N, C-alpha and C positions, 0 to 999 in steps of 0.2 A: 429574244428574251421574252419572258412573261411580263405582264404589266407590272406586277409587284417587284420583279427583279429590275425592270427598267427604272422604276421610281427609286428603288434603293441605290442603284448605280448613279442616278442623277444626284441624289442627296450626297453621295460620297464625293462628288466633284467639287464641293466646297465653293460654290459660286458666290461672288460678291454682287448682290442684286442692285447695288448702286451703279454698277457698270454693266448692266444688262440691257441689251438693245434688240430690236425686232425688225430693223430695216438696214440695208446696206448703206443708206444715206447717213445713218447715225453711228456707224462703226468708227472707232478710234483705237489707238494703240492701247492694249490692255483691257479692252472691253470683251464681253462675251455676247456673241450673236446667236440668237435662236431663230431659225428660219426654215421654211419648208415649201415645197411645190411638188405636185405629182408629175410635173413636166421636168424630166431629168435634165434636159438641156438648159432650161431656165434656172433650175436649182444649182446646177454646176456653176453657172455664171455668177449667181449670188455668192456662192461659197468662195469662188476665186477672188471676187471683189473684197469679201471679208478678210481673206488671208492677206491680200495686197495692202489693205488699210490697217493691218496690224492687230487683228482680233486675237486675243489670247486663246479663246476656245470658240468653236462653232458647233452648236447643237443642232442636229438636223435628222433626216430620216434615211431609210433604205434607198430612196430614189436618187441619192447623191452618189456619184461615181468617183469622186475625188478622194484619194487616200492621203491622209496626213495625220500626224499625232495630235494635231490641233482640232481635227474634224471628228466629232463623236456622233455616231449614227444610232438611232433608236428604231426598233421595229414598230413599237407602239408610240409613234411621235405625238399623236393627238392627246393621249393620256399624259404623256410627259409635259406637254405644253400647258395643259390645264393645271397640272400639279405645280408647274413653275409659276403660274399666275398667282396661285394661292400662297406659295412661298414668298413671292414678291410683295404681297400685301396680306400679311397674316391676320390683320384685324378686319378683313373685308366683311366678315359675318356680322360685325357690329354696326355696319353702315346700311341704312335703308335706301333702296333705289326706287326712284319714281321715273316712269317713262311717258313721254307725250308724243303722239303722232297725229297726222292730219295734213291737209294742204296748207291752210292759212291759220295763223294764230298760235302755232307751237311755241315760238320764241316768247311771245307775250305771256302766254299761260304759264310757261315754265319760269319766267322771270317773276311773275306774281307769286307763284307757289313758293319759290325760294324765300320770298319776303314774308309769307304768311306762316310758315313753319317756325316754331319758337326756337328749336335747337339750331346749332350751326349747320348751314346748308350751302350747297354749291350747285349752281346751274351751269350745265355744259351744253352748248348748242351753237347756233349760227353765229351769234355775237361773241363767242368765246375763243376766237382764234389766238389771241395773245396769251391765253392760259398755257398753251403748249409750245411757246417759243423756245423754252429751255428744255423741253422734253424730247422733241423730235424735229428733224428737218423735213419730214414728210409734209405734203400739202395738207392744209387744214380741211377736215371734212366736217359737215354738220354734226355727224355722229362719229367721233373718233373710234378707232378700234380699242377693244378692251385692254390690251397690253398698255397702250399709252394712257388710258384713264387710270389704271392701277398704278402706273409709274408716277403719274401726277400726284395721286393720293398718298404715295409714299413720302412726299416732300414735307418738310418741317412746317410749311405754311398751312398744310391741310390736315395735320394730325388730329385736330379736334372736330373734323367734319362728321356729322351724324346722318345727314341726308344728302344724297346726290340725285339731282333732277336731270334727266337726259332727254334732249330733243332727239327723237328717233326717226330717221329718214327711211323712206321706202327702200332706198338703195342699201342702207345698213341692214334692214330686215331681210332683203333678198340675199345678201352676201353673208348672213349669219355673223355680222361683225360683233355682236354683243353676246354671243353664245357663252354661257357660264354665269350670267346674271339671272337671278330670280327677283323680279320686281315686286315690291310690296303693293304698289298701286300704279296703274297706268291710266292714261287719259286719251280720248279721241275728240279732236276738234270738229273736223268737217272733211269733205272731199270735193274738189273741183278740178278742172282740167289743168294738169301740170305734169311735167316729166314724161310725156307720151313719146318722147324720143327714146326713152329707156324702156318704159313699159309699152307694150303694143297697143293697149287700149285701156279705157277707164276701169274695166272689170279686172284686168291684170294688176293695175295700180292698186285697186281696192283689196285684191287678194294678198298683195304684199303687206299692206297695212294690217290686215287681220292677224298676221303672225305674232304681233305683240301681245294679243289679248287672250291667247289660249292658256289654260291652267298651268301648262308646263313652263310658261314664261312669266306670267303675271298672276299673282294671287287673286286679284280682283281689278275691276276697272270702272271708270266713270266716262260717260259719253254725253254729248250734246244731242238732245232729242229732236234732230232734224232728219231729213231724208236718209243720208248715209249712216248716221248714228243709229237710227231705227233698224236699218238693214244689218248693220254690224251686230246689234243686240239680238237679232233674229237668228243669226247663223252661228254665233259664238256661245257655247254652253259654259258660262263661267259667271261667278258672282258679279253683278253689275249695279250701277246707280245712274239714273237718268237726270239730266239737267234741262229744263225747258219750261214752256208755257202751260203745258197740260197738267191737270190736277193729279194725274197718275205718276208724275215725276217725283223723284226723291228730293230734289230741290226745285221749287216752283218759282219762276220769275214772275212776280205779280205786277211790277211797274218799273219803268226806267225813265229818268229825266236827264237828258243830255244837254249840258251847257258847253261853252267853248273850252273851258279849262277844268271842268269837273263833271262827275256823273253820279246821280243819286240812284241807288239800286235798292229795291225792296223785294224781299224774297221770303219764302216759307219753307221751313224744314220741320218735319214731325209735328205739323199743325201749329208751329210757333212762328210768328212773323218777326222779321228782322229788317232794319233799314240802315243804310250806311251811305255817307257822301264820300265818294272816292275823289282824290285830288288829281284825277287823270281823265282823259277823254280819248276817243278814237273809234275806229270801226269795230263793231261787235265787242266793245270793251266789257259790256255787261256779261256776255256769255263766256268770254275768256276768263273773266274774274270769277264767275260762279263755278266754272270747271275747276279752277285752282282751289276755290273754297271746298268743293266736293272732294277733291283728291286729298286735301289736308284733313278735313273733318272725318270722312269715312275711313281714313287710314288709322283713326283712333290715336293719332300722334299729337293732336292739339284740340283744345276746346273751342266752341263757337265764340265765347267771350274773348279768348286770345286772338282768334282770327279777326274779329271785328276791330279789336284794338290795333292790330298790325295793319288792317286795311286802310286806316286813316293816314298811313305813312307811305302808301304805295307810290311807285313811280314807274313810268314806262321804260322799257329797254332802249338802248341807243338805236336811233334810226327807225323807231316805231312810233309814228305820229309825233315825232319830235318837233316841238314848236320853237320858232325863232321870230321874235317881234322885229318889225322894221317900220319906223314911223308909226302910223296908225293902223298898219296892216299886219297880217300874219303869214308866215311861211311855214309849211309843214313838210318835214322829211319823212318819207315812209317807204318801207320795203315792198309795198304792193307790186307784185309782178305776175299776177294771174288776172284774167278778166273779172272774176268775182271780186277780188281784192281791190282792183282799180275802181269798180263801180261803188263798192262800199265806202272807200276813202272819200270819193266825191260826195256821196249821199250824206256823210256825217256833217259836212260844212255847207252844203248847197244852199240851205235856207237861212244860213246865218250871215251870209255876205251878199253884197249886191253884185259882185264880180268874182268868179272862181276860174283861175287859170291852172291848167294841168300840164306838166311836163312828164313825158314818158317815152320809153323805148322798149326793146325786147332783145333777149339774148341771142347771139348768133350761134349757129351750129347746134341748135337745140330745137325743141318742139315748135315747128313752124305753124301748125294748125291753130294755135291760140292767138296768133298775132292779129288777125282780122277781128277776132272777138275782143281783143284788148282795145282796138280802135273803136269798136262799137260801144264798149263799156265807158269810154271817155266822152261820149257824145253829150252826157249830162253836164259837162263843164261848159263855161261860156267861151273859153279860149283854149285851144289845144296846140301845144308845141311838141312835135315829135323829134326825138334826138337819139343819140347813141346810148345804149345801155352797156352791155359787154359784147360788142360785135364779133370778137374773136377773129376767125379767119374768113368770115362771111362778108360779102359786100354790104356796107352799112346802108346804102341807098335802097338796096333790094329789101332789106328788113323794114325800112321806113315805108316803102310802098306797100308791103304786106299789111302794115298797121293802117295805112291810109285807106285801104280797101274797105275797112269797117267804119270809117268816119263818114257821117252824113255830108252830102254835097253842099249843103247850105251852111256848114259849120265854119267858124273862124279858125282856120288851122294853117300852120306853116311847119316846114321841116328845117331844123337847124342842127346839123349832125354833130358839130362841136358842142359837147355837153356844157362846158363852161359858158360858152356864148349863149346857149339856150337858156341857162339859168339867169344869166345877165339880162337877157331880153324879158324873161318872166318877171324879174324884179323891177325892171324899168316900166313895165305895164301896170304895176301896183299903184293905184290911186283911189282916193275916197275910201269906201268900205270894201276892201278887196282881200283875197287870199290866194296864195300860190301853193300848189301841191307839187312837190318834186318826188316822183315815184320811181320805184324799181330797184334802187341800190341800197337804200337805207343806211345800214352800219358799215357797208363795205368800204375798205380803205384803198382799194385799187380798181383800175378799169382794165379789162382784157381787150386789147386792140390787136390788130394783125401782127404788129411788131413785138408784141409781148405785153407784160404788165407795166402799167404806169401808176404812179401815186394819184389817187383821186378819191376824195370823200365829200359827198354832197354837203354835209353840214359845214365843213371847213371852207369849201368853195363859196357857199352862201355868205358866211361871215366875212371872208376876204372881200367879196364884192360889196357888201354893205360898208365895210371899212373904207373901200376906195370911193364910195359915193358920198361919204361924209364931207 
């Protein structure tokens, strides 16, 4: 069939999009499954599962060999799929999409941006796994596929959403997971070593990130004027805005004053000075904040006065420099899981406490080359406790030893693989003017062990231990 004939035939199928699914995990009796793979064997397996689970219709491609009145094959499946997405969310053109990528700070920046925009906004990212509990049984991804995003936005709870802010991972960009979205504005935070188990090297990782910023994907973008931001701006030919210390930047950071629970940021835009006291603190909070300001302001969706008014009500996302007080001490839960992020988290509080204790680990079956660097990054703490992060199928002691390789020989360091016991030890050590940093898992509600997933959330464990100690 020609594309137009395919589309007409699809429209004649009279599909109920409330029962439209895109994964065999989500099929139920009476649903319509739309699915494809260029691997015929795999596609046949998907279709067989769909039929077995009671799908009313299965929309697929010429690569499927299974014959059934319920299986409808299209020559131009990609065109039909894109058309189906539009039919599923007819008002998608009235929603403005914002994309944010980088190694560190994506979640924080996106969370800030959703609070700075005046209209109804939704942030979808690392911390948004619960958003999709009723949408799909698929494993939550930092950047969900477009089908699931559109299906979510169909819901009654989201009918008034005008802005969607997406945390865009390098994996999603490589896999074209968001093909079909034209971003009004995108943002780039930074780049440091991460995901080199997936990308062969830092240059490949950077190349994946660049895909968000081309004109065909984003109308314009904002970047932090540091090493990789400058490199991005030199290779991407698109309208851009810089955030940084240099006078040539579109938003110039003129001063920052960091306190334990607040941050005073002074900046200049179009030769006008602004100053705001934010009720938040954390690593690079001023740059993440100004990146969000730039994305809101330069998108022409909100005035600077409105931005400043909303800034005074900002909060950090769950698991991002989340503060829990214990007696006269402070405990911080943070997602820092790269060498740079670990170093920055310690630097934020190092000079504000007489004793800084850090608890950290590293993911198993992932980039092993960063582990020694993470140990090295932790050296600025007074006490280091190495524990399990998500060891998965890898030997936890092997991971710990990799981290230990980067720790100075004269450091006060110990290995406690049981994460709850490690946190308990860290809390027991708090005395006088001290702080505990629990790094690596942040908002995560589970821990990936060899035997599978177990419930584990750092903030809940910390509170449970504090309650036991009362």
